[in-house]
Phi, psi and omega in degrees: 000132180292157178065028175249139186232135181285132179242354180176182181212130180231122175050043176084002179248125177287136175261118182240152179237128175279144185301331179293335176293320178296324176297322179296318177301317179297318179295319180293321178295320179295321177298318178295324180296320179295328182277321187218025178071207182297323178297319178294322178297315180295316181296320179296315180296317180294323179297317180293321178295322177296322178298317182285340169294321175296320179296321179296320176298320177303313182293325178287343168298314175299314187297316182291323178293319178299321180297329178296334179259013177077019180258120180276152177239103182297321182202164174228135185246129177270123181237167177301334181269003181129212181243155177228112176272123183265103178285144181292338177200158174279132179305146182294324182262129178306326179299321179295316178296324179299314180294321178296317181295325182278343183296323179295306176303328178296320178295316179298320177298320178296321178296318179299314180298316180297315180295320180298316179296320179296316180295320179292318181291331180268359177076016180280150178281145180249103181242107186288343182278350183272100179242013179275159181298343181272357179290157177305138191303306184291323178295320177297316181295320177298312183300314183292325177296324177294314178295325178296318179299313180296319180296320182293337180272000174296132185284067180213135173294148001268019179288163183297326179300325177294322179287324175297314179298316180299318180298318180292318180291321183296328181296339181247327188249353184094159187297311186295310182293320178298318179294318182298318180293314181296321180292319179297319178296318179299319180291323178295318177295322179295317179296316179297317179294322179294318178297316178298318179298324179291314181294320183272005181056052178243086184299327180293324178294324177296319179297317178299315180299322179298313180294321180296316180299313179295320181296319179295317180296317181295321181295315179297317180295319182296318181292317179297322177294317181297316181293320179295332183268002181300132178089348179277150170230175185301320181301331179275339185257343189286157173277127180254343178259090185216166179242145176255172178224134181294148182294336181269001180292158177270164178293332175298318177292325178294324177298316179301319180293319180297316185279351183274352182199196183268348184291137183243344178234135185233121172298136179259126185237156176270189184296338180264005179083009179279143183286125179251343182169196178220140178251111178268169178298321178296319176304314184295311180298318179295318179297318178298319182292321186267329188239340180097165186291340182271356178286164186272157176301325181301330181282337185255339187289165170269116182268167176055041178283146176291142176251156180236144176278154180294342181273355183295138182288165186304305188299314181291326178296315179297320179296318179294320178295316180297313183291336179287338183060029177245152179284348181203154176228143177290144176253122186236132181277183184297336179271001180087008181275140177284118185241353182185182180222122179267114182239152178297322180298318182290324175299314180300317179298318179297319181292320178298318179295318180296317181294329179281354179090017180274000000 
């Protein structure tokens, strides 16, 4: 997800924060400032950060349950609507996804029970309607966790309720159809929530509806892509008709190569044909702007790019390409020879052909 920044790593999972979450912290602090000055601003910001610590625990409920089924979680992103743990794959069995989806709400329920017991033991009043920054800290945290639990059980992606619904539907209708129905329901709920937020002048509700709509669409697309790519490997998807460029070539020569055909990314090779990096169109334009046409390809290319073997499966290949943040990756066989180029465009073309029945 764009505009997300890594702030840490726990047990192999990157913790990322979306920029809109930081805006939410600022808005909550400003609300506290209006109510109680600097002290209110600090209390409001700390309360929201404590809430998102609870959300992080919620997400690690999903992560730990997924790990029991051998599903890795590369990262979790904190958003204004909560957290989203990105599993490397959807479990094969609907029952496994059901348990993973329910693990997060189970953690939130445990947090609610713990906070309630602390408030009861300390004689504090428990008022669920107090959600302003000036409310007692633990009571405020308890109230928001309760609303968070209820919100997460709404049957719409990317909330847990949407995944629970998808798991139940998939057990009877199959993954693709189950996902499509759950995603469509999520988008309808998002539109209804957005309209209500607009009529009731609730901008935060509109923001939530926006994220829910995008999340439902992204989930449906991801599943359709995964199913369309089943059985494919890099050797079947890679470009085999491509040109390389020597590492000692000039950017002027690279321009001639770029303009002579449709290829936009060029593996950079040494005198023995070994891959040294990749020169993308962005690399080339940036190099021309900063160093001039007479500078070498070696100065402008992206070095130390990950290479992929032709036997690598579809899902892992797509993940490596995505995580590299490059438009293409070199394909190298077991002997170290460059045999192809894995590009996002070629993957997309293969999927389109498969979906069309070709």
